[in-house]
C-alpha positions, 0 to 999 in steps of 0.5 A: 500500500505504501508503494502505491501511495508513493507512485501516486504522489510521484505521478501527481507531482509530474502531472502538475509540474509540467505546466511550469515548463509550458510556453505559448507560441506567438507569431505570424502565420504565413499562408503560402501558395506556390508552384511545384518545380520538381518532385522526387519520390522513393519508397518511404520518402520524397523531395518536393521543391516549390517556388512562390512569390508572396507579399511578405517575403518576395520570391521564395524557394522551398525544399521539403524532404518528406518522410513517411513516418506514420506507419498507419497512414500514407497521407501524413508524416514528417519533413525537414527542409529549407526556405530562402526568399529575396524581396524587391529591396534585395533583403534576403531571408532564410529559414530551416524548416521542420515539422509534419505534413499531411495530404488530402487529395491533391492538397499537401499541408505543412505545419512547422515552427520556423526561425528566420535569419535575415541578411542583405545582398550587396 
């Protein structure tokens, strides 16, 4: 009985202490539509390259390295990749991309956290 009480106490402690380590995600959401320039598919992975022109970042090039990481679904998985953009002022922004993807019909959705780095072309 004492061991049960100790286990219950420890589990309760961990359950309520995780709130102190949580954080809120803030920032801008960027919806991006582009043209697929190339696709390479293999058994459990693939690479999709996209070019887009958007108001916020200008001309944008993206590479998505897809992985079928969910054995229960061929319509979702994980990805990593890179985004590079150059706007009309010559500012360059780039970002490492990681996240999850899903597919419904011919529409692919990519959800990720992105950290941008900006530089200026000379």
